[in-house]
KOLGU-498212 format. One record per residue: residue in one letter; x, y, z of N, C-alpha, C in turn. Coordinates in steps of 0.05 Angstrom, whole numbers, padded with zeros to 5 digits, always signed. Layout:
N
aXYZXYZXYZ
...
//
This chain:
432
m+00017-00026+00000+00005+00003+00002+00021+00022+00000
p+00015+00046-00016+00026+00067-00021+00026+00085+00003
n+00043+00100+00015+00040+00115+00035+00055+00144+00028
p+00040+00166+00033+00056+00192+00034+00080+00195+00042
t+00102+00206+00031+00130+00208+00041+00133+00238+00049
p+00137+00251+00075+00145+00270+00084+00168+00274+00070
t+00172+00299+00071+00200+00307+00054+00225+00302+00069
s+00225+00305+00095+00249+00298+00111+00247+00273+00129
q+00262+00254+00123+00263+00227+00137+00286+00219+00150
p+00279+00217+00181+00301+00218+00201+00326+00198+00190
v+00345+00208+00204+00373+00187+00200+00379+00182+00226
l+00384+00155+00231+00388+00139+00258+00419+00128+00255
n+00431+00135+00279+00458+00120+00283+00445+00096+00293
g+00472+00078+00300+00463+00050+00317+00453+00055+00341
d+00459+00072+00358+00446+00071+00384+00414+00081+00384
q+00416+00099+00364+00385+00107+00360+00366+00084+00350
v+00378+00067+00336+00368+00044+00326+00358+00026+00339
s+00372+00022+00369+00366+00007+00383+00348+00018+00398
f+00348+00043+00406+00328+00060+00419+00297+00052+00404
r+00303+00060+00381+00276+00052+00359+00264+00029+00360
r+00281+00007+00364+00266-00022+00364+00253-00029+00393
l+00259-00013+00411+00244-00011+00434+00219+00009+00436
g+00217+00022+00416+00200+00049+00410+00200+00067+00433
l+00223+00077+00440+00231+00089+00458+00250+00127+00449
e+00246+00119+00420+00260+00143+00410+00244+00158+00388
w+00243+00178+00391+00233+00202+00369+00261+00212+00351
p+00254+00210+00327+00273+00215+00306+00274+00250+00308
h+00299+00263+00294+00289+00290+00289+00268+00300+00273
f+00247+00299+00272+00224+00309+00252+00234+00334+00249
a+00221+00340+00217+00222+00372+00212+00207+00387+00228
g+00208+00412+00227+00192+00437+00239+00173+00430+00233
w+00162+00435+00204+00134+00433+00194+00118+00407+00211
q+00135+00386+00211+00117+00358+00226+00113+00363+00250
w+00129+00375+00265+00123+00388+00297+00104+00406+00296
k+00101+00423+00275+00081+00446+00276+00054+00437+00268
v+00049+00420+00248+00024+00397+00244+00016+00383+00279
l+00031+00372+00287+00029+00361+00313+00015+00377+00336
i+00033+00392+00340+00026+00416+00361+00000+00434+00353
v-00006+00441+00330-00026+00456+00325-00056+00441+00323
l-00048+00420+00315-00071+00404+00310-00085+00387+00335
t-00063+00391+00354-00066+00375+00379-00081+00397+00399
l-00073+00424+00394-00083+00448+00406-00112+00451+00400
i-00119+00445+00373-00142+00453+00359-00161+00423+00370
n-00152+00398+00379-00166+00382+00390-00170+00387+00419
f-00153+00399+00432-00160+00410+00457-00183+00425+00460
l-00186+00446+00447-00207+00470+00439-00231+00451+00432
n-00229+00429+00409-00250+00414+00403-00267+00406+00426
y-00256+00389+00446-00270+00380+00469-00271+00402+00492
f-00259+00421+00494-00257+00439+00514-00286+00456+00500
d-00294+00463+00478-00315+00477+00470-00345+00464+00473
r-00334+00434+00460-00355+00418+00463-00372+00413+00497
l-00347+00410+00515-00364+00399+00539-00367+00424+00558
i-00361+00448+00549-00363+00475+00566-00392+00481+00574
i-00408+00468+00556-00441+00481+00558-00450+00467+00587
f-00441+00439+00591-00456+00424+00612-00446+00440+00642
p-00433+00448+00652-00427+00466+00677-00448+00493+00673
m-00455+00499+00648-00469+00525+00645-00500+00516+00649
f-00506+00492+00648-00538+00479+00654-00555+00498+00677
p-00544+00502+00698-00562+00517+00721-00566+00543+00707
l-00546+00558+00701-00552+00588+00688-00572+00582+00664
l-00567+00562+00641-00584+00564+00624-00613+00560+00629
k-00618+00545+00646-00643+00534+00658-00657+00560+00669
e-00641+00581+00684-00649+00605+00697-00659+00625+00671
e-00635+00624+00653-00642+00644+00631-00669+00637+00613
f-00668+00613+00601-00689+00613+00586-00714+00589+00593
g-00713+00588+00627-00733+00571+00641-00744+00548+00619
v-00726+00534+00615-00729+00502+00602-00726+00485+00618
s-00743+00460+00610-00735+00434+00625-00710+00421+00626
d-00711+00406+00638-00685+00384+00638-00679+00366+00613
f-00702+00362+00600-00701+00348+00576-00696+00371+00556
r-00701+00398+00551-00692+00414+00539-00665+00417+00537
l-00651+00423+00559-00629+00422+00568-00612+00403+00554
g-00619+00374+00557-00612+00356+00551-00604+00353+00521
l-00626+00364+00506-00628+00365+00479-00595+00380+00463
l-00585+00402+00483-00565+00410+00473-00542+00393+00470
g-00541+00368+00490-00519+00358+00481-00530+00335+00461
s-00557+00324+00461-00564+00303+00438-00555+00312+00414
v-00571+00346+00405-00570+00351+00375-00543+00353+00367
f-00522+00359+00385-00492+00362+00377-00488+00341+00370
i-00489+00317+00392-00484+00288+00380-00492+00282+00350
v-00518+00286+00345-00533+00276+00319-00518+00290+00298
v-00517+00317+00299-00514+00330+00281-00484+00327+00275
h-00462+00327+00291-00433+00316+00293-00424+00290+00280
s-00444+00273+00283-00448+00245+00271-00451+00242+00245
l-00466+00260+00236-00480+00262+00208-00458+00276+00190
a-00446+00298+00198-00431+00321+00186-00400+00307+00177
v-00398+00283+00194-00362+00272+00188-00371+00262+00168
l-00386+00245+00158-00392+00233+00139-00382+00248+00110
p-00401+00268+00105-00392+00285+00074-00366+00303+00074
f-00360+00309+00101-00331+00321+00102-00312+00303+00099
g-00319+00278+00112-00296+00254+00114-00290+00255+00082
y-00309+00248+00070-00311+00246+00040-00299+00266+00022
w-00303+00288+00030-00295+00313+00013-00263+00313+00018
s-00258+00313+00038-00233+00321+00051-00207+00301+00034
d-00218+00279+00032-00197+00255+00012-00198+00266-00012
r-00213+00283-00026-00214+00288-00056-00207+00322-00057
g-00203+00329-00037-00197+00361-00032-00173+00370-00016
s-00173+00393-00007-00154+00407+00010-00158+00404+00039
r-00142+00381+00052-00150+00376+00083-00143+00396+00096
q-00130+00413+00093-00121+00440+00107-00142+00460+00102
k-00157+00460+00079-00183+00478+00082-00203+00472+00095
f-00206+00450+00092-00236+00432+00108-00229+00436+00138
m-00203+00435+00147-00200+00436+00178-00204+00463+00183
s-00189+00484+00167-00190+00511+00175-00222+00522+00173
f-00242+00511+00155-00262+00513+00155-00278+00509+00176
g-00275+00482+00190-00290+00467+00214-00281+00482+00235
v-00262+00488+00241-00246+00505+00264-00261+00525+00262
f-00258+00541+00244-00273+00574+00245-00300+00571+00249
l-00316+00557+00236-00347+00549+00240-00354+00544+00267
w-00335+00522+00279-00347+00518+00310-00342+00540+00331
s-00315+00548+00322-00305+00573+00343-00325+00598+00339
a-00333+00606+00307-00347+00627+00308-00380+00620+00329
a-00390+00594+00322-00418+00586+00333-00415+00591+00358
t-00391+00575+00367-00386+00586+00398-00390+00611+00407
m-00377+00625+00400-00378+00661+00403-00413+00668+00402
l-00422+00664+00385-00445+00675+00373-00470+00660+00393
s-00457+00635+00401-00481+00627+00427-00480+00646+00445
g-00461+00656+00451-00463+00675+00477-00481+00700+00476
v-00490+00706+00444-00510+00732+00442-00541+00718+00438
a-00545+00684+00441-00566+00675+00437-00592+00690+00455
t-00610+00701+00443-00635+00712+00460-00657+00692+00466
t-00660+00665+00449-00681+00648+00449-00663+00618+00457
f-00678+00598+00469-00668+00571+00472-00661+00561+00444
r-00677+00566+00423-00673+00555+00399-00649+00568+00380
t-00643+00594+00392-00619+00600+00374-00595+00594+00391
l-00595+00583+00415-00577+00574+00428-00574+00538+00415
l-00595+00523+00405-00601+00503+00399-00585+00496+00372
l-00587+00520+00353-00574+00529+00334-00551+00531+00332
g-00536+00544+00351-00508+00545+00356-00502+00524+00356
r-00504+00509+00380-00488+00478+00390-00492+00462+00352
a-00518+00461+00342-00516+00444+00320-00492+00452+00299
l-00489+00480+00300-00464+00488+00280-00437+00484+00293
v-00437+00484+00321-00408+00468+00332-00409+00442+00321
g-00426+00428+00321-00429+00397+00311-00419+00395+00283
v-00427+00413+00268-00422+00414+00233-00392+00423+00241
g-00383+00440+00250-00358+00448+00246-00337+00429+00264
e-00341+00415+00280-00323+00397+00295-00326+00369+00278
g-00351+00361+00262-00355+00345+00243-00336+00347+00223
a-00330+00372+00211-00310+00374+00190-00280+00374+00196
y-00278+00383+00220-00244+00385+00229-00237+00349+00234
a-00249+00333+00245-00234+00310+00256-00228+00291+00234
p-00244+00284+00216-00231+00264+00197-00205+00273+00182
a-00208+00305+00177-00190+00316+00160-00162+00313+00185
g-00163+00325+00205-00143+00327+00220-00134+00302+00221
t-00149+00279+00232-00134+00250+00241-00115+00239+00212
a-00124+00245+00191-00114+00238+00167-00086+00250+00162
m-00090+00282+00166-00056+00295+00165-00040+00288+00183
i-00049+00279+00208-00027+00277+00228-00015+00250+00226
s-00033+00233+00211-00024+00199+00202-00005+00210+00179
d-00019+00222+00154-00002+00226+00130+00028+00241+00134
s+00027+00262+00154+00052+00275+00154+00080+00264+00173
f+00074+00240+00182+00092+00225+00200+00097+00196+00185
p+00123+00188+00191+00130+00161+00182+00107+00141+00194
s+00097+00121+00178+00072+00102+00188+00085+00083+00214
s+00113+00084+00225+00128+00069+00243+00113+00085+00266
f+00112+00112+00265+00109+00127+00287+00075+00130+00291
r+00054+00117+00274+00033+00126+00273+00011+00129+00294
a+00019+00108+00316-00004+00105+00338+00007+00127+00356
r+00039+00131+00354+00047+00154+00377+00036+00177+00369
v+00038+00189+00346+00032+00214+00344+00000+00220+00340
q-00018+00193+00339-00050+00189+00338-00047+00200+00370
g-00040+00181+00388-00041+00183+00419-00033+00213+00420
v-00018+00230+00415-00011+00253+00425-00030+00267+00416
f-00039+00269+00392-00068+00280+00382-00092+00279+00403
n-00087+00249+00413-00120+00242+00425-00113+00258+00456
m-00091+00264+00464-00086+00272+00492-00097+00300+00490
g-00103+00319+00474-00116+00341+00468-00141+00339+00474
m-00153+00316+00464-00185+00305+00470-00190+00294+00497
l-00165+00285+00508-00177+00283+00543-00174+00305+00560
v-00149+00320+00553-00147+00342+00571-00167+00366+00566
g-00175+00370+00540-00194+00392+00537-00216+00378+00539
g-00223+00364+00543-00256+00351+00557-00244+00356+00591
v-00228+00350+00601-00234+00350+00631-00236+00378+00637
v-00217+00392+00618-00211+00428+00626-00238+00440+00625
g-00254+00430+00597-00276+00444+00591-00296+00434+00619
l-00302+00412+00628-00318+00411+00647-00310+00427+00671
a-00278+00427+00679-00273+00439+00708-00274+00465+00701
v-00258+00473+00692-00253+00504+00685-00273+00516+00670
g-00296+00502+00653-00324+00519+00646-00336+00529+00669
g-00338+00512+00687-00357+00522+00717-00346+00545+00728
l-00319+00551+00724-00304+00569+00747-00312+00591+00725
l-00306+00590+00699-00304+00618+00674-00336+00621+00674
t-00354+00607+00678-00379+00618+00678-00384+00631+00702
q-00379+00617+00728-00388+00638+00750-00368+00666+00750
w-00350+00666+00741-00326+00692+00731-00342+00710+00718
v-00346+00703+00693-00356+00726+00672-00383+00715+00664
g-00400+00699+00670-00424+00691+00665-00421+00680+00634
w-00441+00665+00631-00446+00647+00609-00438+00653+00586
r-00455+00683+00576-00447+00691+00553-00421+00700+00544
y-00398+00713+00563-00376+00719+00559-00360+00691+00559
a-00363+00674+00573-00356+00649+00572-00350+00640+00543
f-00373+00635+00528-00379+00627+00502-00357+00645+00492
f-00357+00668+00484-00341+00686+00472-00309+00679+00477
l-00300+00680+00500-00277+00676+00512-00258+00651+00494
v-00281+00624+00503-00265+00598+00490-00271+00599+00462
g-00284+00618+00449-00288+00611+00420-00269+00627+00409
l-00255+00648+00418-00234+00663+00402-00211+00651+00397
p-00197+00636+00412-00172+00622+00402-00173+00610+00378
g-00200+00592+00378-00200+00577+00353-00204+00597+00332
i-00213+00618+00322-00210+00630+00302-00179+00638+00298
v-00162+00649+00314-00137+00639+00304-00128+00619+00301
l-00135+00601+00315-00117+00575+00295-00128+00567+00281
a-00153+00575+00267-00164+00568+00239-00153+00580+00219
f-00142+00612+00226-00124+00614+00199-00096+00603+00204
s-00084+00597+00228-00059+00585+00227-00059+00559+00212
v-00074+00544+00215-00078+00524+00200-00084+00526+00165
y-00097+00546+00159-00103+00552+00135-00075+00566+00123
h-00060+00571+00135-00035+00585+00126-00008+00565+00138
m-00011+00546+00142+00008+00528+00154+00019+00513+00126
n+00042+00518+00125+00062+00507+00106+00068+00471+00109
v+00054+00456+00093+00055+00427+00096+00068+00417+00075
p+00092+00413+00065+00107+00409+00043+00103+00378+00044
m+00082+00363+00040+00081+00333+00032+00051+00334+00013
t+00056+00315-00004+00031+00311-00025+00021+00280-00020
l-00003+00282-00026-00012+00251-00023-00011+00238-00047
p-00011+00210-00050-00012+00201-00079-00025+00204-00095
a-00022+00197-00117-00037+00217-00142-00057+00203-00147
e-00058+00174-00138-00081+00165-00153-00114+00177-00142
k-00130+00166-00155-00156+00170-00153-00166+00152-00125
p-00182+00170-00102-00191+00158-00083-00210+00133-00087
p-00207+00115-00073-00228+00095-00077-00252+00104-00069
s-00269+00083-00075-00300+00096-00070-00307+00087-00039
a-00329+00100-00034-00334+00093+00000-00336+00061+00002
f-00352+00055-00013-00364+00029-00017-00341+00010-00017
s-00318+00010-00031-00298-00009-00022-00288-00012+00004
l-00290+00007+00023-00280+00004+00051-00296-00022+00063
f-00321-00029+00053-00338-00052+00062-00333-00078+00053
k-00310-00065+00037-00301-00099+00026-00268-00107+00050
i-00268-00086+00062-00246-00096+00086-00255-00110+00112
p-00258-00137+00116-00263-00147+00140-00253-00134+00164
a-00226-00133+00166-00211-00121+00193-00224-00092+00200
y-00228-00076+00177-00234-00047+00181-00267-00049+00195
l-00280-00072+00179-00308-00069+00195-00308-00084+00221
m-00291-00104+00230-00289-00112+00256-00274-00085+00276
v-00257-00065+00262-00251-00043+00282-00270-00029+00287
i-00298-00023+00272-00315-00007+00277-00331-00019+00295
v-00338-00044+00298-00353-00063+00312-00340-00059+00341
g-00312-00066+00340-00300-00060+00370-00301-00038+00380
g-00294-00016+00364-00298+00017+00371-00324+00024+00387
m-00352+00017+00367-00374+00018+00380-00379+00004+00410
f-00366-00020+00418-00373-00026+00439-00356-00013+00459
v-00326-00008+00456-00316+00003+00474-00319+00032+00478
v-00334+00050+00461-00343+00072+00466-00370+00066+00482
f-00382+00048+00479-00409+00045+00500-00403+00045+00526
s-00382+00027+00529-00368+00019+00555-00360+00049+00567
s-00344+00056+00557-00329+00086+00572-00350+00103+00574
t-00368+00112+00553-00393+00126+00560-00411+00121+00587
a-00418+00095+00589-00432+00083+00609-00417+00091+00637
f-00390+00088+00637-00377+00091+00656-00374+00121+00664
i-00367+00137+00643-00368+00168+00642-00391+00182+00655
t-00413+00171+00648-00440+00184+00648-00449+00177+00684
w-00446+00151+00686-00461+00140+00712-00439+00135+00735
g-00409+00137+00729-00391+00128+00750-00394+00152+00776
p-00398+00178+00767-00404+00195+00795-00428+00185+00809
t-00454+00180+00796-00473+00172+00805-00474+00141+00821
f-00460+00125+00812-00455+00099+00822-00434+00099+00853
a-00413+00120+00847-00397+00126+00871-00416+00132+00898
n-00434+00150+00886-00450+00163+00903-00471+00147+00917
r-00482+00126+00907-00499+00107+00919-00494+00089+00927
y-00470+00082+00918-00459+00050+00931-00434+00054+00949
h-00421+00081+00946-00398+00082+00966-00403+00109+00984
g-00421+00122+00979-00425+00145+00998-00417+00169+00995
l-00403+00174+00967-00385+00198+00965-00409+00217+00952
n-00405+00246+00966-00422+00263+00952-00415+00274+00925
v-00427+00291+00919-00426+00296+00885-00401+00311+00887
a-00388+00329+00904-00364+00339+00902-00342+00313+00898
q-00349+00304+00918-00323+00280+00926-00327+00262+00904
a-00343+00258+00884-00348+00233+00866-00333+00242+00844
s-00342+00269+00841-00329+00283+00817-00298+00295+00818
s-00288+00303+00839-00264+00307+00837-00243+00281+00843
w-00254+00262+00858-00232+00237+00861-00233+00220+00842
m-00263+00211+00830-00255+00196+00805-00249+00213+00779
g-00249+00240+00779-00247+00253+00758-00210+00257+00758
g-00198+00258+00783-00176+00261+00784-00155+00234+00772
l-00169+00213+00785-00159+00183+00782-00162+00173+00755
v-00190+00181+00736-00190+00181+00710-00169+00196+00689
l-00165+00220+00697-00157+00240+00676-00123+00225+00680
v-00111+00223+00701-00085+00209+00701-00084+00187+00694
g-00096+00169+00700-00099+00137+00685-00099+00138+00659
s-00118+00154+00649-00121+00159+00619-00099+00173+00599
i-00087+00187+00616-00059+00203+00599-00040+00186+00606
a-00039+00170+00621-00013+00148+00626-00023+00128+00602
g-00050+00120+00604-00058+00095+00580-00057+00105+00553
v-00054+00136+00544-00057+00132+00521-00029+00138+00513
l-00008+00147+00530+00019+00151+00522+00029+00119+00518
v+00028+00108+00538+00041+00075+00542+00025+00064+00518
g+00004+00066+00511-00013+00044+00496-00003+00051+00467
s+00002+00069+00460+00012+00082+00434+00038+00068+00430
y+00061+00081+00451+00084+00068+00448+00083+00043+00448
a+00068+00023+00455+00071-00003+00459+00060-00012+00432
a+00037-00003+00425+00028-00002+00401+00051-00007+00377
d+00063+00018+00372+00080+00018+00355+00107-00001+00351
t+00115-00005+00378+00136-00026+00390+00126-00053+00376
l+00103-00059+00381+00095-00088+00371+00090-00084+00344
q+00086-00066+00331+00074-00063+00305+00106-00072+00291
a+00126-00058+00297+00154-00063+00285+00158-00089+00288
r+00147-00105+00300+00157-00135+00307+00133-00152+00293
w+00114-00144+00293+00084-00162+00278+00069-00138+00261
v+00061-00148+00241+00040-00130+00226+00014-00130+00239
f+00007-00136+00257-00020-00141+00271-00011-00129+00300
g+00017-00115+00304+00023-00105+00336-00002-00090+00342
r-00009-00068+00331-00027-00051+00340-00051-00054+00350
a-00070-00073+00335-00092-00092+00338-00092-00102+00364
l-00070-00124+00364-00064-00139+00387-00056-00122+00408
t-00047-00098+00410-00038-00083+00435-00073-00077+00441
i-00091-00068+00425-00114-00056+00433-00130-00079+00448
g-00130-00104+00434-00147-00127+00443-00131-00133+00466
a-00114-00135+00475-00100-00150+00501-00104-00126+00523
t-00098-00100+00522-00107-00088+00540-00128-00081+00548
l-00151-00085+00529-00180-00085+00532-00186-00109+00548
l-00175-00129+00543-00182-00159+00558-00169-00157+00583
i-00148-00147+00588-00138-00145+00618-00151-00133+00637
g-00161-00106+00618-00174-00083+00637-00202-00086+00649
t-00216-00111+00631-00241-00120+00637-00244-00127+00672
p-00226-00151+00683-00233-00161+00710-00232-00131+00725
f-00210-00110+00717-00207-00095+00741-00235-00073+00741
l-00248-00073+00712-00274-00060+00709-00300-00077+00728
f-00295-00100+00721-00318-00118+00737-00314-00113+00768
v-00292-00116+00778-00281-00112+00804-00292-00086+00816
a-00288-00063+00807-00297-00038+00811-00325-00037+00810
v-00342-00053+00792-00370-00050+00799-00382-00065+00813
n-00366-00087+00825-00383-00111+00845-00371-00100+00869
t-00351-00096+00879-00337-00086+00907-00354-00065+00926
d-00353-00074+00948-00366-00054+00971-00343-00043+00984
s-00319-00043+00974-00296-00032+00985-00293-00007+00971
l-00294+00019+00983-00285+00041+00965-00260+00042+00963
p-00232+00038+00969-00209+00038+00962-00203+00023+00940
l-00220-00006+00943-00216-00024+00917-00231-00007+00893
f-00251-00003+00903-00268+00007+00874-00250+00026+00860
l-00234+00054+00875-00217+00071+00872-00196+00060+00852
a-00184+00042+00866-00160+00032+00859-00163+00016+00829
c-00187+00001+00832-00194-00014+00803-00203+00013+00783
l-00208+00024+00790-00221+00044+00767-00199+00055+00754
f-00171+00062+00774-00156+00077+00762-00139+00053+00744
v-00132+00034+00748-00121+00016+00736-00137+00005+00707
a-00163+00007+00713-00184+00007+00683-00182+00021+00669
s-00179+00055+00677-00177+00075+00658-00146+00079+00645
f-00133+00068+00663-00104+00065+00649-00104+00045+00620
l-00113+00024+00631-00116-00002+00609-00136+00004+00588
l-00156+00016+00593-00183+00018+00569-00176+00047+00558
t-00156+00061+00560-00149+00079+00544-00128+00073+00524
c-00117+00055+00529-00093+00049+00515-00097+00046+00485
y-00125+00049+00479-00132+00041+00450-00135+00068+00431
h-00132+00086+00447-00136+00115+00430-00119+00121+00410
g-00094+00120+00413-00074+00122+00391-00079+00107+00369
p-00076+00080+00383-00069+00055+00364-00104+00049+00339
a-00117+00056+00354-00143+00051+00337-00146+00069+00310
t-00140+00092+00318-00141+00106+00291-00118+00104+00274
a-00093+00093+00283-00076+00077+00275-00080+00057+00253
v-00094+00038+00272-00101+00009+00254-00122+00024+00232
i-00141+00041+00236-00154+00050+00216-00140+00054+00189
h-00122+00072+00192-00109+00087+00170-00080+00065+00160
d-00075+00043+00177-00061+00025+00169-00077+00001+00141
l-00109+00004+00153-00118-00016+00134-00133-00008+00112
t-00125+00027+00108-00137+00039+00082-00119+00053+00071
p-00116+00059+00047-00103+00073+00028-00100+00103+00043
p-00082+00121+00032-00073+00150+00045-00101+00163+00027
r-00112+00157+00004-00129+00171+00001-00158+00164+00012
a-00161+00148+00023-00186+00142+00036-00186+00146+00075
h-00164+00155+00084-00161+00161+00114-00182+00178+00124
s-00187+00200+00105-00211+00221+00124-00235+00201+00126
f-00246+00192+00104-00272+00179+00104-00269+00152+00121
a-00249+00136+00121-00249+00112+00139-00252+00122+00163
f-00237+00139+00176-00249+00151+00204-00272+00165+00206
a-00281+00176+00184-00309+00188+00188-00328+00170+00193
l-00324+00148+00181-00342+00126+00176-00343+00116+00205
y-00319+00108+00216-00315+00099+00244-00325+00119+00266
s-00326+00145+00262-00338+00164+00282-00360+00166+00281
f-00377+00167+00258-00407+00163+00252-00417+00132+00272
m-00401+00111+00267-00419+00086+00280-00411+00093+00306
i-00387+00094+00317-00383+00095+00348-00401+00114+00365
h-00408+00138+00350-00425+00159+00359-00453+00153+00362
l-00460+00138+00338-00496+00129+00334-00500+00107+00349
l-00479+00092+00351-00486+00065+00363-00469+00062+00391
g-00463+00076+00396-00438+00080+00424-00444+00096+00450
d-00435+00119+00445-00441+00139+00466-00471+00154+00462
a-00488+00150+00442-00512+00160+00439-00530+00133+00447
v-00524+00115+00456-00546+00094+00467-00535+00084+00496
a-00516+00090+00508-00507+00081+00529-00518+00091+00551
p-00514+00113+00556-00528+00132+00578-00556+00121+00584
a-00574+00123+00562-00602+00115+00570-00606+00091+00579
l-00591+00072+00561-00593+00041+00560-00587+00034+00593
v-00563+00047+00594-00552+00035+00631-00579+00047+00647
g-00589+00075+00643-00607+00085+00660-00633+00065+00662
k-00636+00055+00641-00665+00041+00635-00658+00015+00653
v-00642-00001+00648-00638-00027+00667-00633-00017+00696
s-00621+00007+00700-00622+00017+00731-00652+00022+00740
d-00660+00037+00723-00694+00040+00734-00710+00010+00735
l-00709-00009+00720-00715-00036+00724-00705-00053+00746
s-00677-00048+00751-00668-00060+00768-00655-00044+00792
e-00620-00045+00785-00610-00027+00799-00580-00016+00785
l-00567+00009+00789-00545+00021+00776-00526-00006+00774
r-00516-00018+00790-00500-00043+00789-00501-00051+00763
h-00528-00067+00759-00530-00086+00736-00526-00065+00711
g-00542-00045+00711-00536-00029+00686-00505-00029+00675
l-00490-00016+00699-00462-00020+00690-00450-00046+00684
q-00462-00064+00692-00450-00092+00685-00447-00098+00653
i-00474-00081+00640-00472-00087+00615-00443-00070+00603
g-00438-00054+00612-00416-00037+00605-00390-00049+00603
v-00389-00070+00622-00367-00087+00631-00364-00112+00609
g-00395-00122+00605-00387-00140+00577-00387-00127+00550
a-00394-00099+00551-00386-00090+00525-00356-00088+00521
n-00344-00081+00543-00318-00076+00538-00297-00104+00534
a-00307-00130+00543-00296-00149+00540-00306-00161+00510
f-00326-00154+00501-00334-00162+00479-00313-00142+00452
s-00310-00115+00464-00295-00099+00445-00268-00112+00445
a-00255-00124+00465-00229-00136+00467-00227-00161+00446
i-00253-00172+00442-00250-00195+00429-00250-00187+00397
c-00263-00163+00396-00267-00158+00366-00242-00146+00355
f-00225-00136+00372-00200-00125+00364-00180-00150+00364
l-00183-00170+00382-00165-00195+00377-00171-00208+00349
v-00192-00206+00339-00201-00215+00318-00188-00201+00292
v-00189-00175+00297-00179-00155+00278-00147-00166+00272
a-00134-00169+00297-00103-00176+00292-00105-00204+00278
w-00126-00225+00286-00122-00249+00268-00128-00245+00240
l-00143-00229+00233-00154-00219+00201-00124-00208+00196
i-00112-00191+00203-00090-00179+00192-00065-00196+00191
a-00061-00217+00210-00039-00236+00206-00045-00259+00189
r-00080-00261+00183-00080-00282+00165-00078-00271+00135
r-00083-00248+00130-00080-00235+00098-00051-00238+00090
a-00034-00227+00121-00008-00223+00119+00007-00250+00107
r-00002-00274+00126+00006-00295+00111+00006-00308+00086
s-00019-00296+00075-00024-00304+00049-00009-00287+00022
g+00005-00268+00036+00021-00254+00020+00013-00226+00010
r-00014-00224+00018-00029-00200+00009-00027-00174+00024
p-00030-00153+00016-00026-00125+00033-00057-00124+00053
p-00049-00112+00076-00075-00117+00097-00097-00102+00091
a-00093-00082+00070-00124-00064+00061-00132-00078+00032
r-00155-00090+00035-00165-00104+00009-00166-00084-00015
v-00178-00059-00006-00178-00036-00028-00155-00029-00041
a-00133-00035-00028-00104-00024-00040-00091-00055-00050
a-00105-00071-00055-00088-00098-00066-00089-00098-00092
//
């Protein structure tokens, strides 16, 4: 499968080669490559900061517009639906046009929509603003992940995607934490304006960024050709279940800690938030390094890393749900957070490993569409329904099972890649 070639390739001496085999060495990339990684990671930080900052504003928005909790919830639901639908056409178009222009457009649109949300005079206009944020972020995500992969050697694909995903994790946590403080300090209207302004600057930065890299000249494959890659389809299934599991615990974890371990709301949010953040950051970084290291040894190394870490993490998740000991609950939650976030960088890398460069944007877009539609859009309500019928512990056990099934899916992906490699064929059928 042809790969885009960055203009500067690292030259390694003997000692550096040894470190590279261990997956511990970063070569001297060109300045433009570092700029791509840093700027796009900052944008991903703003992506999730802007996405989640609205939730701490709910009490003030309820008072301002006099709406029900259901209508407040629509601010999140409308965003997810619009974002899920937007990634498909923008992913398709960015494989056939300028990824920089699509990224710049997306960042500018969601940042402007965030700023304009601060002048909303009715709840409907605020809802429209959040929908436009979903469109903008849907335009950015497929092109952003593709440019990250295409700007670096494939041997570093999981690591650079892991750094990119760090922006997501930190941005989400900061959006929830700082968003509430900022709203109390300046009010929700000015808060929207302040968090949207940096995105406008970064949108112009992306547009004018010098990226001396060209994609292969071949015609992009048809969107339907991706459905001929069994391993890619299994990645989508595995992604749906792991996102279902993680969303279930993110949504209901603090409530679970309150009901079963007696933590108040502030304790549950701060204790669990801190443990999950530290564990997740470590998991993304270690998982990305491990995936690239194993990929250098085996063609299925990245998929194996995902499947193995999810499988090892499942018992810790099970104990966390079923124990009556608070210290054991927190300890298992921390270990599970570490192991169950190891997939973030490798998952995108596997998607791009399995597809040709001119399909990278749409391949990620389809994956994103499915995991949002059948993963995080379903999990909160389903777990809540089981909790209503039985108890919350039983509802979260569905999340444990979903995580275990996801592990099996990614181990099957590793097996499919290995089987295809043994047959002497390239891993991506559309590139064969």
